[in-house]
Residue frames relative to the residue before (quaternion, step in Angstrom):
aa qw qx qy qz dx dy dz
X 1.0000 0.0000 0.0000 0.0000 0.00 0.00 0.00
X 0.3664 -0.7193 0.5484 0.2183 3.48 -1.17 0.68
X 0.4146 -0.6927 0.5191 0.2807 3.52 -0.81 0.85
X 0.4862 -0.6528 0.4892 0.3132 3.53 -1.09 0.72
X 0.3200 -0.7294 0.5717 0.1967 3.54 -0.95 0.90
X 0.1346 -0.7744 0.6155 0.0575 3.51 -0.79 0.98
X 0.3212 -0.7523 0.5476 0.1762 3.47 -0.69 1.15
X 0.2013 -0.7768 0.5853 0.1163 3.50 -0.79 0.98
X 0.4863 -0.6637 0.4866 0.2935 3.53 -0.98 0.81
X 0.3278 -0.7475 0.5437 0.1954 3.50 -0.88 1.00
X 0.7114 -0.4134 0.3140 0.4737 3.54 -1.24 -0.12
X 0.4937 -0.6483 0.4979 0.2968 3.55 -1.10 0.76
X 0.3111 -0.7929 0.4953 0.1708 3.57 -0.46 1.21
X 0.7642 0.2403 -0.1487 0.5798 3.60 1.08 -0.62
X 0.3900 -0.7255 0.5102 0.2475 3.59 -0.55 1.09
X 0.6159 -0.5774 0.3824 0.3755 3.64 -1.07 0.67
X 0.5994 0.5693 -0.3800 0.4150 3.63 1.00 -0.61
X 0.6800 0.4826 -0.2981 0.4647 3.59 0.94 -0.85
X 0.6179 0.5239 -0.3488 0.4712 3.58 1.06 -0.71
X 0.6527 0.5082 -0.3112 0.4678 3.59 0.93 -0.83
X 0.6534 0.5044 -0.3130 0.4698 3.62 0.95 -0.85
X 0.6494 0.5083 -0.3207 0.4659 3.61 0.96 -0.82
X 0.6473 0.5114 -0.3155 0.4689 3.59 0.99 -0.80
X 0.6315 0.5369 -0.3174 0.4606 3.55 1.03 -0.81
X 0.6656 0.5055 -0.2900 0.4662 3.58 0.96 -0.91
X 0.6291 0.5227 -0.3349 0.4679 3.59 1.02 -0.76
X 0.6688 0.4890 -0.2974 0.4744 3.61 0.89 -0.92
X 0.6375 0.5211 -0.3184 0.4698 3.61 0.99 -0.81
X 0.6535 0.5025 -0.3123 0.4722 3.61 0.96 -0.82
X 0.6583 0.4986 -0.3206 0.4640 3.60 0.96 -0.79
X 0.6441 0.5074 -0.3248 0.4713 3.62 0.99 -0.74
X 0.6483 0.5021 -0.3238 0.4720 3.58 0.99 -0.77
X 0.6430 0.5119 -0.3233 0.4691 3.61 0.98 -0.75
X 0.6518 0.5147 -0.3090 0.4635 3.56 0.99 -0.85
X 0.6520 0.5101 -0.3116 0.4666 3.60 0.96 -0.84
X 0.6454 0.5121 -0.3178 0.4692 3.59 0.99 -0.84
X 0.6632 0.5047 -0.3124 0.4559 3.60 0.91 -0.87
X 0.6575 0.5033 -0.3141 0.4646 3.60 0.99 -0.83
X 0.6523 0.5136 -0.3183 0.4576 3.57 0.94 -0.87
X 0.6520 0.5110 -0.3076 0.4682 3.57 0.97 -0.88
X 0.6549 0.5104 -0.3045 0.4667 3.60 0.99 -0.77
X 0.6649 0.4877 -0.3072 0.4751 3.59 0.97 -0.81
X 0.6435 0.5140 -0.3356 0.4573 3.61 0.95 -0.75
X 0.6471 0.5033 -0.3221 0.4735 3.58 1.01 -0.74
X 0.6612 0.5071 -0.3092 0.4583 3.54 0.95 -0.86
X 0.6421 0.5271 -0.3178 0.4570 3.61 1.04 -0.78
X 0.6684 0.5128 -0.3080 0.4420 3.56 0.94 -0.89
X 0.7209 0.4286 -0.2466 0.4856 3.62 1.05 -0.69
X 0.5588 0.6564 -0.3797 0.3356 3.58 1.18 -0.31
X 0.5676 -0.6039 0.4510 0.3313 3.54 -1.32 0.29
X 0.6908 0.4250 -0.2652 0.5214 3.65 1.24 -0.09
X 0.0888 0.7840 -0.6089 0.0819 3.57 -0.91 0.97
X 0.3107 -0.7123 0.5973 0.1982 3.54 -1.08 0.81
X 0.2981 -0.7763 0.5322 0.1589 3.57 -0.58 1.18
X 0.7755 -0.1808 0.1558 0.5845 3.55 0.83 -1.00
X 0.1455 -0.7707 0.6149 0.0815 3.54 -1.25 0.47
X 0.1252 -0.7815 0.6091 0.0497 3.57 -1.02 0.86
X 0.3067 -0.7553 0.5535 0.1704 3.55 -0.66 1.12
X 0.1972 -0.7793 0.5857 0.1038 3.53 -0.95 0.91
X 0.5888 -0.5784 0.3620 0.4332 3.59 1.25 0.11
X 0.8287 0.2064 -0.1694 0.4919 3.53 -1.34 0.39
X 0.6584 -0.5589 0.2950 0.4087 3.58 0.89 1.04
X 0.5354 0.5620 -0.4324 0.4589 3.55 1.04 0.84
X 0.0966 0.8122 -0.5690 0.0848 3.56 -0.98 0.76
X 0.3269 -0.6827 0.6120 0.2291 3.49 -1.40 0.32
X 0.0686 -0.8052 0.5889 -0.0134 3.56 -0.92 0.95
X 0.2044 -0.7266 0.6392 0.1472 3.57 -1.06 0.81
X 0.0562 -0.8076 0.5849 -0.0505 3.51 -0.68 1.25
X 0.2284 -0.7382 0.6161 0.1527 3.56 -1.10 0.77
X 0.0406 0.7785 -0.6214 0.0782 3.52 -0.75 1.15
X 0.8398 -0.1192 0.0275 0.5290 3.55 -0.67 1.19
X 0.6864 -0.5216 0.2385 0.4471 3.52 0.94 1.10
X 0.5525 0.5083 -0.4387 0.4939 3.59 1.12 0.74
X 0.2590 -0.7543 0.5838 0.1518 3.57 -1.01 0.89
X 0.0669 -0.8143 0.5762 -0.0204 3.54 -0.71 1.16
X 0.2589 -0.7155 0.6248 0.1754 3.57 -1.10 0.78
X 0.0553 -0.8173 0.5719 -0.0436 3.53 -0.55 1.26
X 0.2559 -0.7442 0.5998 0.1447 3.55 -1.05 0.84
X 0.1071 -0.7985 0.5908 0.0425 3.60 -0.86 0.97
X 0.0585 0.7553 -0.6488 0.0721 3.51 -1.04 0.91
X 0.6745 -0.4886 0.3283 0.4457 3.60 -1.16 0.35
X 0.8459 0.0893 -0.1016 0.5159 3.59 -0.61 1.12
X 0.7608 0.3233 -0.1930 0.5286 3.61 1.19 0.18
X 0.0565 -0.7449 0.6646 0.0155 3.53 -1.12 0.85
X 0.0145 -0.8223 0.5679 -0.0331 3.61 -0.66 1.06
X 0.3427 -0.6917 0.5960 0.2212 3.52 -1.02 0.86
X 0.2242 -0.8028 0.5405 0.1145 3.60 -0.55 1.16
X 0.7658 -0.2401 0.1674 0.5727 3.61 0.88 -0.87
X 0.3973 -0.6425 0.5819 0.3012 3.55 -1.31 0.26
X 0.2999 -0.7725 0.5422 0.1391 3.55 -0.76 1.10
X 0.4189 -0.6789 0.5410 0.2663 3.54 -1.10 0.67
X 0.5139 -0.6269 0.4620 0.3598 3.60 -0.99 0.68
X 0.4982 -0.6604 0.4538 0.3313 3.63 -0.92 0.73
X 0.4842 -0.6486 0.5005 0.3072 3.55 -1.14 0.67
X 0.6769 -0.4908 0.3528 0.4200 3.55 -1.23 0.32
X 0.6528 0.5237 -0.3119 0.4498 3.62 0.97 -0.85
X 0.6580 0.5003 -0.3031 0.4742 3.56 0.99 -0.83
X 0.6534 0.5094 -0.3169 0.4616 3.58 0.96 -0.83
X 0.6567 0.5009 -0.3129 0.4689 3.61 0.98 -0.84
X 0.6531 0.5153 -0.3144 0.4573 3.60 0.93 -0.85
X 0.6683 0.4915 -0.3003 0.4708 3.55 0.96 -0.84
X 0.6764 0.4963 -0.2977 0.4557 3.59 0.99 -0.80
X 0.7394 0.4205 -0.2389 0.4685 3.61 0.97 -0.78
X 0.8206 0.2308 -0.1109 0.5110 3.61 0.86 -0.85
X 0.4173 -0.7064 0.4720 0.3228 3.55 1.16 -0.47
X 0.6417 0.4901 -0.3368 0.4843 3.59 1.23 0.32
X 0.4646 -0.6693 0.5119 0.2722 3.51 -1.26 0.44
X 0.3159 -0.7284 0.5789 0.1857 3.58 -1.00 0.87
X 0.4646 -0.6758 0.4851 0.3037 3.61 -0.84 0.90
X 0.5332 -0.6426 0.4576 0.3055 3.57 -1.15 0.67
């Protein structure tokens, strides 16, 4: 008859604390990668969308004015707690006005 071989457990080469720390780092790396991929996807989707926020001006107390471009229309919108108001539709700037603003920082009268 053959004697049964009983495998005896050897010494633990990696303490449980290090295994737990390595697992934590792997999970943290996966979460970071997922957040980066989501942010990259949202930025791409925003750039290709029909809606863009050109600028926003805070007026204090959670109130602000925002210039938004929607389907090639520029809108001035007022935001307040619980309220969004269309104030006016802005005309696109002419080439001369855009050049004057870019070179001198002043507006040329129409």
